[in-house]
FIMITOR-304539 format. One record per residue (C-alpha): x negated, y negated, z. Coordinates in nm, 2 decimals. Layout:
% FIMITOR-304539
+--------+--------+--------+
:     px :     py :     pz :
+--------+--------+--------+
:      X :      Y :      Z :
...
+--------+--------+--------+
***
This chain:
% FIMITOR-304539
+--------+--------+--------+
:     px :     py :     pz :
+--------+--------+--------+
: -15.34 : -11.83 :  12.51 :
: -14.97 : -11.75 :  12.45 :
: -14.84 : -11.67 :  12.11 :
: -14.52 : -11.82 :  11.98 :
: -14.22 : -11.63 :  12.11 :
: -14.40 : -11.47 :  12.40 :
: -14.27 : -11.52 :  12.75 :
: -14.44 : -11.48 :  13.08 :
: -14.28 : -11.20 :  13.28 :
: -14.28 : -11.42 :  13.58 :
: -14.13 : -11.71 :  13.41 :
: -13.85 : -11.52 :  13.24 :
: -13.54 : -11.54 :  13.45 :
: -13.35 : -11.21 :  13.50 :
: -12.98 : -11.17 :  13.44 :
: -12.77 : -11.16 :  13.75 :
: -12.75 : -10.80 :  13.88 :
: -12.58 : -10.61 :  14.15 :
: -12.64 : -10.76 :  14.49 :
: -12.80 : -10.46 :  14.66 :
: -13.02 : -10.40 :  14.36 :
: -13.14 : -10.76 :  14.35 :
: -13.20 : -10.75 :  14.72 :
: -13.42 : -10.44 :  14.69 :
: -13.62 : -10.61 :  14.41 :
: -13.68 : -10.91 :  14.64 :
: -13.80 : -10.69 :  14.92 :
: -14.04 : -10.50 :  14.70 :
: -14.17 : -10.82 :  14.54 :
: -14.21 : -10.98 :  14.89 :
: -14.41 : -10.68 :  15.01 :
: -14.66 : -10.73 :  14.72 :
: -14.68 : -11.11 :  14.78 :
: -14.72 : -11.08 :  15.16 :
: -15.01 : -10.84 :  15.12 :
: -15.17 : -11.02 :  14.83 :
: -15.13 : -11.38 :  14.96 :
: -15.10 : -11.32 :  15.33 :
: -14.78 : -11.40 :  15.52 :
: -14.87 : -11.76 :  15.57 :
: -14.98 : -11.80 :  15.20 :
: -14.65 : -11.65 :  15.07 :
: -14.37 : -11.88 :  14.98 :
: -14.01 : -11.83 :  14.87 :
: -14.10 : -11.98 :  14.53 :
: -14.38 : -11.73 :  14.48 :
: -14.15 : -11.44 :  14.58 :
: -13.88 : -11.57 :  14.35 :
: -14.13 : -11.60 :  14.06 :
: -14.24 : -11.24 :  14.12 :
: -13.88 : -11.12 :  14.09 :
: -13.80 : -11.34 :  13.80 :
: -13.52 : -11.54 :  13.97 :
: -13.49 : -11.90 :  14.09 :
: -13.56 : -12.00 :  14.45 :
: -13.19 : -12.09 :  14.47 :
: -13.09 : -11.74 :  14.37 :
: -13.32 : -11.59 :  14.62 :
: -13.17 : -11.80 :  14.90 :
: -12.84 : -11.64 :  14.83 :
: -12.99 : -11.32 :  14.98 :
: -13.23 : -11.44 :  15.24 :
: -13.25 : -11.76 :  15.44 :
: -13.63 : -11.77 :  15.47 :
: -13.94 : -11.55 :  15.43 :
: -13.93 : -11.44 :  15.80 :
: -13.59 : -11.28 :  15.73 :
: -13.74 : -11.09 :  15.44 :
: -14.03 : -10.97 :  15.65 :
: -13.79 : -10.85 :  15.92 :
: -13.59 : -10.65 :  15.68 :
: -13.90 : -10.49 :  15.53 :
: -14.01 : -10.39 :  15.89 :
: -13.66 : -10.27 :  15.98 :
: -13.64 : -10.04 :  15.68 :
: -13.99 :  -9.90 :  15.75 :
: -13.91 :  -9.83 :  16.11 :
: -13.58 :  -9.68 :  16.02 :
: -13.76 :  -9.43 :  15.79 :
: -14.02 :  -9.35 :  16.06 :
: -13.75 :  -9.30 :  16.33 :
: -13.55 :  -9.07 :  16.10 :
: -13.87 :  -8.87 :  16.03 :
: -13.96 :  -8.83 :  16.40 :
: -13.60 :  -8.74 :  16.50 :
: -13.58 :  -8.48 :  16.23 :
: -13.91 :  -8.32 :  16.33 :
: -13.82 :  -8.33 :  16.70 :
: -13.49 :  -8.16 :  16.62 :
: -13.64 :  -7.87 :  16.42 :
: -13.98 :  -7.81 :  16.58 :
: -13.98 :  -7.64 :  16.92 :
: -14.35 :  -7.61 :  16.99 :
: -14.47 :  -7.96 :  17.11 :
: -14.81 :  -7.92 :  16.96 :
: -14.67 :  -7.85 :  16.62 :
: -14.42 :  -8.14 :  16.67 :
: -14.70 :  -8.39 :  16.75 :
: -14.91 :  -8.27 :  16.46 :
: -14.62 :  -8.29 :  16.21 :
: -14.52 :  -8.63 :  16.34 :
: -14.87 :  -8.77 :  16.29 :
: -14.91 :  -8.61 :  15.95 :
: -14.57 :  -8.76 :  15.84 :
: -14.68 :  -9.10 :  15.98 :
: -15.00 :  -9.10 :  15.78 :
: -14.82 :  -8.99 :  15.47 :
: -14.56 :  -9.27 :  15.51 :
: -14.85 :  -9.52 :  15.51 :
: -15.01 :  -9.37 :  15.20 :
: -14.68 :  -9.36 :  15.02 :
: -14.57 :  -9.71 :  15.13 :
: -14.90 :  -9.91 :  15.15 :
: -14.75 : -10.26 :  15.14 :
: -14.47 : -10.19 :  15.39 :
: -14.72 : -10.01 :  15.62 :
: -14.96 : -10.29 :  15.63 :
: -14.68 : -10.54 :  15.70 :
: -14.53 : -10.34 :  15.98 :
: -14.86 : -10.25 :  16.15 :
: -15.07 : -10.55 :  16.07 :
: -14.83 : -10.85 :  16.07 :
: -15.04 : -11.15 :  16.16 :
: -14.98 : -11.33 :  16.50 :
: -14.74 : -11.62 :  16.47 :
: -14.56 : -11.49 :  16.16 :
: -14.24 : -11.43 :  16.35 :
: -14.05 : -11.60 :  16.64 :
: -14.07 : -11.44 :  16.98 :
: -13.71 : -11.32 :  16.95 :
: -13.79 : -11.14 :  16.62 :
: -14.11 : -11.00 :  16.76 :
: -13.91 : -10.86 :  17.05 :
: -13.67 : -10.70 :  16.81 :
: -13.96 : -10.54 :  16.62 :
: -14.11 : -10.41 :  16.94 :
: -13.79 : -10.24 :  17.04 :
: -13.78 : -10.06 :  16.70 :
: -14.14 :  -9.96 :  16.74 :
: -14.07 :  -9.82 :  17.09 :
: -13.77 :  -9.63 :  16.95 :
: -14.00 :  -9.48 :  16.69 :
: -14.27 :  -9.39 :  16.94 :
: -14.06 :  -9.23 :  17.21 :
: -14.00 :  -8.89 :  17.04 :
: -14.38 :  -8.87 :  16.97 :
: -14.47 :  -8.96 :  17.33 :
: -14.22 :  -8.70 :  17.46 :
: -14.39 :  -8.43 :  17.26 :
: -14.73 :  -8.53 :  17.39 :
: -14.59 :  -8.53 :  17.74 :
: -14.46 :  -8.17 :  17.68 :
: -14.81 :  -8.06 :  17.57 :
: -14.94 :  -8.21 :  17.90 :
: -14.67 :  -8.04 :  18.11 :
: -14.78 :  -7.71 :  17.96 :
: -15.14 :  -7.78 :  18.08 :
: -15.28 :  -7.80 :  17.73 :
: -15.44 :  -8.15 :  17.75 :
: -15.80 :  -8.22 :  17.86 :
: -15.69 :  -8.56 :  17.99 :
: -15.40 :  -8.59 :  18.24 :
: -15.31 :  -8.94 :  18.11 :
: -15.04 :  -8.87 :  17.86 :
: -15.02 :  -9.23 :  17.74 :
: -15.39 :  -9.25 :  17.68 :
: -15.38 :  -8.93 :  17.48 :
: -15.08 :  -9.05 :  17.27 :
: -15.23 :  -9.38 :  17.20 :
: -15.56 :  -9.23 :  17.10 :
: -15.38 :  -9.00 :  16.86 :
: -15.19 :  -9.29 :  16.71 :
: -15.50 :  -9.51 :  16.69 :
: -15.71 :  -9.24 :  16.51 :
: -15.44 :  -9.17 :  16.25 :
: -15.37 :  -9.54 :  16.20 :
: -15.74 :  -9.61 :  16.15 :
: -15.77 :  -9.35 :  15.88 :
: -15.46 :  -9.48 :  15.69 :
: -15.58 :  -9.84 :  15.72 :
: -15.93 :  -9.76 :  15.58 :
: -15.78 :  -9.56 :  15.29 :
: -15.55 :  -9.84 :  15.20 :
: -15.79 : -10.13 :  15.24 :
: -16.11 :  -9.97 :  15.11 :
: -16.00 :  -9.79 :  14.79 :
: -16.34 :  -9.86 :  14.62 :
: -16.53 :  -9.67 :  14.88 :
: -16.67 :  -9.34 :  14.74 :
: -16.46 :  -9.11 :  14.97 :
: -16.59 :  -8.76 :  14.94 :
: -16.25 :  -8.59 :  15.00 :
: -15.89 :  -8.63 :  14.91 :
: -15.65 :  -8.82 :  15.15 :
: -15.48 :  -8.48 :  15.22 :
: -15.81 :  -8.32 :  15.33 :
: -15.90 :  -8.63 :  15.53 :
: -15.57 :  -8.62 :  15.71 :
: -15.61 :  -8.26 :  15.80 :
: -15.97 :  -8.32 :  15.92 :
: -15.86 :  -8.62 :  16.13 :
: -15.59 :  -8.42 :  16.30 :
: -15.82 :  -8.12 :  16.36 :
: -16.09 :  -8.35 :  16.51 :
: -15.84 :  -8.53 :  16.74 :
: -15.67 :  -8.22 :  16.87 :
: -16.01 :  -8.04 :  16.92 :
: -16.12 :  -8.33 :  17.13 :
: -15.80 :  -8.38 :  17.33 :
: -15.66 :  -8.03 :  17.38 :
: -15.78 :  -7.79 :  17.65 :
: -15.93 :  -7.47 :  17.52 :
+--------+--------+--------+
***
C-alpha cells in the first residue's frame, strides 16, 4: 500500500547528472541486477529502473547490456592488474609476492562481491566470441605477474611439484573457492572471520605445495 505523496525509489526519475557519474551509477546498478537476476534475466529496462532513469537515457551511455558487462569486467581486471603490478614491483622474494597477490585477490573479491562474481562466473553465452577473447586477454595479463612469481619459486627449488602451471592454477583455484563460498553462502555458520580464513587457506596451500 502506498500513501498519497509517496514515490517508489525505482519509479522516481533522477535529474540529469554529470555523464561520468551517471555512467558509474549504471555500472553499479547493473552489477546488482546481473547478480540478482542472472545475466540472461537482466534487461536494460530493469537496470534503468534500478538507477532511476529511462531506458532511453541509459542507451545514451551503453548500446546494450553486454557492453555494460564488458565495462564492469574491464574495470575489475584493471584494478587486479594494477594490484599485481604494484606487488611485483615492490616485493623481491617470490614467495612473499605470490602470497601477497593471492591475499589481495581474495580481498578484492570480498570488497567487490558483485563485480567479482561477474568477472569470474559469467555464464557461457553471455558474450560474443570476440568479447570473450578480449576478456581472456585481460585475464591473462592479470595472471602473468602471478605466474612469473610462482615460476621464480620453482626455479629456486622451493616447490614440491615441478609443474609450475599446475601449482599456480591450484593456488588460484583454492583462493577462488574460498571467496566464492564466502560470497554465495553468507548464511552458513562460519566459525572464523574472512581474514582468518584467508590466512588459513594460504597457509594450507603453501604447506602442501612448498618443499620443506
